[in-house]
N, C-alpha and C positions, 0 to 999 in steps of 0.2 A: 504494500500500500504506500502511496506517495505521501510524504510529510507535508503538512500544511505550513505555508510560509506566512509569517506574521510581519507586520510593519517593522518591528524591532529587529527582525532578521535581515532586513535589507541594508545594503551599504548606503552611505550618503549619496553616492552617484545614482544608485537605483531609486532612491527616494526622490531626488530631484527629477529624474526622468519620469517617474510616475506622476509627480505634481504637474510637470509641464504637459504631459499627455492628457491628463484630466482637464487642465485649464484650457487647452486647445479644443478639446471635445466640447466642453461646456460653452465656450465662446462661439464655436460654429453652430451649436444647437440654438443658442440664444439669438444669434443673428438670423438664422433661418426662421425661427418662430416669429421674430419681430417682422421680418419681411412678409411672411405668410399672413400675419394678422393685419398688416396695412395694405396688402395687395388686393385689388378687386378680384372676385372669383372668376371673372372673365379672363383674367391674365394668369390663371393657374391651370396647368395641365392636369386635370383630374380633380376629384373632390378635395376640398381643403381639409376636411376632417381626416381623411386618409393620410394626407401629407403631414398633418399635425402629429399623428401617431408614428409615422415612419421617421420623422426627424429625430425622435428619441432613440433610434437604433444606432448606437456608437457613432463612429465617423461616417459610416455608410449613408445613413439617413440624410443628414444635412448636405453632404456632398451630392447625393442623388437629387435632392431638391434643387440645389443651385445649378446642377448640370442639366436637368431635364424637367423640373417641375414648374418652371416659370416661363412665361412668355414675355417678350420685350414690352416695355411700357408703351412704345409707339404702336403696338398692335391693338390698343384699347379702342381706337377709332374704327379699325377694321372689324374687331370683335363685336362692337356695338351695331355695325351695319348689317352683319350677317343674320 
């Protein structure tokens, strides 16, 4: 059976790496949720509720949202005309 590692078992370098990783992940998620909350539904590819849940999935969710979940703000006029 694998031994469980605790925070106190990590070296200072590993602790810094963990803190940086968590900070980046939380910053990405916060930016994605803020963008999603302020972006009109017409400029989101898919349901906003689904994206809201997916953004919470580690680094993958926010990156997926920024890569494929948004439409350009300039498309609002085109989306409104359709």
